[in-house]
C-alpha positions in Angstrom: -2.4 -7.3 20.5 -6.1 -7.6 19.7 -7.3 -11.0 18.5 -10.6 -11.9 16.9 -11.0 -15.6 17.7 -13.6 -16.2 15.1 -11.1 -15.3 12.4 -8.5 -17.8 13.7 -10.9 -20.7 13.3 -12.2 -20.1 9.8 -13.7 -23.2 8.2 -14.6 -23.8 4.6 -17.9 -25.4 5.7 -19.0 -21.9 6.9 -18.8 -20.4 3.4 -21.9 -18.4 2.3 -22.8 -18.8 -1.4 -24.6 -15.9 -3.1 -26.0 -15.4 -6.5 -25.6 -12.0 -8.2 -28.5 -12.7 -10.6 -30.8 -13.6 -7.7 -29.8 -10.8 -5.2 -28.2 -8.1 -7.4 -24.9 -6.3 -7.0 -26.4 -3.8 -4.5 -27.5 -6.5 -2.0 -26.2 -5.5 1.4 -24.0 -8.2 3.0 -23.3 -5.9 5.9 -23.9 -2.3 6.9 -21.2 -0.9 4.6 -20.5 -3.6 2.0 -22.5 -4.9 -1.0 -22.4 -8.2 -2.7 -21.0 -6.6 -5.9 -17.9 -5.5 -4.0 -17.0 -9.2 -3.3 -17.9 -10.5 -6.8 -15.2 -12.0 -9.0 -14.1 -9.5 -11.7 -14.8 -12.1 -14.4 -18.6 -11.4 -14.2 -19.6 -14.8 -12.9 -22.9 -15.2 -11.0 -21.8 -17.1 -7.9 -20.0 -15.2 -5.1 -18.4 -17.0 -2.1 -17.9 -15.1 1.1 -16.7 -16.5 4.4 -18.8 -14.8 7.1 -15.7 -14.0 9.2 -14.3 -11.8 6.5 -17.1 -9.3 6.7 -16.6 -8.2 10.4 -12.8 -8.0 9.7 -13.5 -5.5 6.9 -16.0 -3.6 8.9 -13.5 -3.3 11.8 -10.9 -2.0 9.4 -13.3 0.4 7.9 -14.2 1.7 11.3 -10.5 2.1 12.3 -9.7 4.2 9.2 -12.9 6.1 9.2 -14.2 4.5 5.9 -14.6 4.1 3.1 -12.7 0.9 2.5 -12.5 -0.3 -1.1 -12.1 -3.9 -2.3 -10.0 -4.4 -5.4 -10.5 -8.2 -5.3 -12.3 -10.6 -3.0 -13.8 -13.8 -4.3 -12.2 -15.2 -7.5 -13.1 -18.2 -9.6 -10.4 -20.6 -10.4 -10.2 -19.6 -14.0 -10.0 -15.9 -13.2 -7.4 -16.5 -10.5 -5.3 -18.4 -13.0 -5.7 -15.7 -15.7 -4.3 -13.0 -13.4 -1.4 -15.1 -12.1 -2.9 -15.6 -8.6 -1.5 -18.2 -6.2 -2.8 -21.7 -6.9 -4.1 -22.0 -3.3 -5.2 -18.4 -2.9 -7.7 -17.8 -0.2 -9.6 -15.6 -2.7 -10.8 -18.9 -4.2 -12.6 -19.7 -0.9 -14.1 -16.2 -0.2 -11.7 -15.9 2.7 -9.6 -12.9 1.4 -9.8 -9.4 0.1 -7.3 -6.9 -1.4 -8.2 -3.6 0.1 -7.3 0.1 0.1 -8.6 3.2 1.8 -8.1 6.8 0.8 -5.6 8.9 2.7 -4.0 5.9 4.4 -0.9 4.2 3.2 -1.2 0.5 2.6 1.6 -0.1 5.1 -0.6 1.5 7.9 -3.5 -0.8 6.8 -1.2 -3.8 6.9 0.2 -2.8 10.3 -3.4 -2.7 11.7 -4.3 -6.0 10.2 -1.2 -7.6 11.8 -2.2 -6.0 15.2 -5.6 -7.7 14.9 -3.8 -11.1 14.5 -6.5 -12.1 12.1 -4.9 -14.2 9.3 -2.7 -13.7 6.3 -1.5 -10.2 5.6 0.2 -9.2 2.3 1.9 -5.9 1.8 1.7 -4.4 -1.7 2.5 -1.0 -3.1 -1.1 0.2 -3.6 -3.2 -2.2 -1.5 -3.2 -4.6 1.4 -4.2 -8.3 1.2 -6.1 -9.6 4.3 -7.4 -13.1 4.8 -8.9 -15.1 7.6 -7.0 -18.3 7.0 -3.8 -18.3 9.0 -2.2 -15.7 11.2 1.3 -17.0 10.5 1.4 -15.9 6.8 3.0 -12.5 6.0 4.6 -11.3 2.8 5.6 -8.1 0.9 5.8 -7.5 -2.8 
């Protein structure tokens, strides 16, 4: 089993705070991801991203041959509440992403995330939730 130690020690104090108005949606936060992909779907300016989330997503993109799409990453409290998100969701801290990739079943993506031993992994019908908070959290819906 592969383990990324940086993911297992994620700290809130490491959060990066970005402004969409200042940097723009097309600002590159990594080689393959832009700031807009992590932005809350409510149109808010501020975007929180934990720096350990980015290499996780890059590793997953590489494994599945890209692209990797993000349905939801950072969420404001009000948006999270409006969509019925968990009250202590790691999306609120920029530590989670709901992802999918073409031509790969979400179960395969989740299996790989579990093999990485990176954090929480949620299995959904059309996407996979990954977060860098705790490797002990697993669920299916």
